[in-house]
TITI-857442 format. One record per residue (C-alpha): x, y, z; residue in one letter. Coordinates in steps of 0.5 Angstrom, whole numbers, plus 500, padded with zeros to 3 digits. Layout:
# TITI-857442
X,Y,Z,A .
...
***
This chain:
# TITI-857442
747,513,948,X .
743,517,943,X .
743,523,947,X .
751,523,948,X .
753,521,940,X .
748,526,938,X .
752,532,941,X .
756,530,935,X .
753,526,930,X .
746,525,927,X .
745,519,930,X .
739,515,926,X .
736,508,931,X .
732,504,926,X .
727,498,928,X .
729,493,923,X .
724,488,919,X .
720,484,924,X .
722,488,931,X .
720,495,934,X .
714,498,930,X .
718,495,922,X .
712,490,918,X .
715,483,918,X .
719,481,912,X .
717,474,909,X .
719,468,912,X .
726,466,911,X .
729,472,911,X .
737,471,912,X .
742,476,914,X .
744,479,907,X .
737,480,905,X .
737,484,912,X .
743,487,910,X .
740,489,904,X .
734,492,906,X .
739,496,911,X .
741,500,905,X .
735,501,902,X .
733,504,908,X .
739,508,907,X .
737,510,900,X .
731,513,903,X .
733,518,908,X .
739,519,901,X .
745,517,906,X .
750,516,902,X .
755,514,906,X .
755,513,914,X .
758,510,920,X .
754,504,923,X .
754,501,930,X .
752,495,931,X .
751,491,938,X .
751,482,938,X .
746,480,931,X .
746,488,929,X .
754,487,929,X .
753,481,925,X .
749,485,919,X .
754,492,920,X .
760,486,918,X .
755,485,913,X .
753,491,909,X .
762,493,910,X .
763,486,906,X .
758,488,901,X .
757,495,901,X .
764,498,902,X .
764,505,899,X .
757,506,904,X .
761,505,911,X .
765,510,914,X .
767,507,920,X .
764,500,923,X .
764,499,931,X .
762,493,932,X .
759,490,940,X .
760,483,943,X .
760,481,935,X .
758,474,935,X .
763,469,933,X .
760,460,934,X .
764,455,930,X .
759,451,925,X .
758,445,930,X .
755,451,935,X .
751,454,930,X .
747,447,928,X .
746,446,936,X .
744,453,936,X .
740,452,931,X .
735,447,935,X .
736,450,942,X .
729,451,945,X .
731,458,948,X .
731,460,939,X .
725,457,937,X .
718,460,935,X .
714,464,941,X .
708,460,944,X .
703,466,944,X .
698,462,951,X .
692,463,954,X .
695,463,960,X .
700,469,959,X .
707,463,962,X .
710,465,956,X .
711,472,959,X .
715,469,964,X .
719,464,960,X .
721,470,957,X .
724,474,962,X .
728,467,964,X .
730,465,958,X .
734,473,957,X .
736,472,964,X .
740,466,964,X .
744,469,958,X .
746,474,964,X .
745,473,973,X .
748,481,973,X .
742,485,968,X .
739,489,973,X .
731,489,973,X .
729,495,969,X .
735,493,964,X .
731,486,963,X .
724,489,963,X .
727,494,957,X .
729,488,954,X .
723,484,954,X .
718,490,952,X .
723,490,946,X .
722,483,945,X .
714,482,946,X .
713,488,940,X .
717,482,936,X .
711,477,938,X .
712,469,935,X .
717,470,931,X .
721,474,936,X .
728,469,933,X .
728,469,926,X .
733,474,926,X .
737,469,930,X .
736,463,926,X .
739,467,920,X .
745,469,924,X .
746,461,926,X .
745,460,918,X .
751,465,916,X .
759,464,915,X .
761,471,918,X .
769,468,918,X .
769,470,910,X .
767,476,910,X .
770,479,916,X .
776,479,911,X .
773,483,906,X .
772,489,910,X .
775,496,909,X .
773,500,914,X .
777,501,920,X .
773,498,925,X .
773,498,932,X .
771,492,936,X .
768,493,943,X .
765,488,948,X .
764,489,956,X .
768,484,959,X .
762,479,962,X .
759,479,955,X .
760,472,952,X .
763,474,945,X .
769,477,949,X .
773,471,949,X .
773,471,941,X .
774,479,940,X .
782,478,939,X .
781,472,934,X .
776,477,930,X .
780,482,930,X .
786,479,926,X .
781,478,921,X .
779,485,920,X .
785,489,916,X .
784,496,920,X .
781,494,926,X .
782,497,935,X .
779,492,940,X .
777,495,946,X .
774,492,953,X .
769,496,957,X .
770,492,964,X .
764,490,967,X .
759,490,961,X .
755,485,960,X .
752,484,954,X .
747,489,954,X .
753,494,954,X .
749,499,950,X .
743,500,956,X .
748,498,963,X .
754,502,961,X .
752,508,955,X .
756,512,958,X .
763,508,957,X .
760,506,951,X .
759,512,948,X .
765,515,949,X .
768,509,946,X .
765,510,940,X .
766,518,940,X .
773,516,942,X .
774,512,935,X .
***
């Protein structure tokens, strides 16, 4: 989506700590810690106020920033914002899919990773899946550290603290789409937008439609 959005805005795509080419954070790094590191990142770039787009766990981080540092956020776009009950979060913490990735000599972990991501959406095209797996491999054994942090984070009270105009966007086939209305009622200034046919990776599957939703907002 960057080439589309960059025609109108300065776009910065950061690698969260532990992912992409960023350094690994300490063990036990929580959502609040990641949010603080993003604010430090903005400080380093001398960005006083900005709009933030977050997808899935990234939207949880965006919520935490908007709730804790409201003066730093202009507008907020939350894509497929994760919503779990306490019981679901406790169950997901021990789900085998979200355990540490074991790098095995025979390379079988590569197929395990592919199958795990495929299990989230059978509709993902192989090329989209390849890109996701390639990024996941850069994270290595600690791939799911951020998921584990998300499962320990209670998002509901943080949503109520958002002061920025907010857009909740989701693919119609995203697992979190059904929670759009519930979440929207917790955010004071909130609009919703559904991208028909979009799945859990709408940003990769439907970049033009997603970018247009952001620009319109």
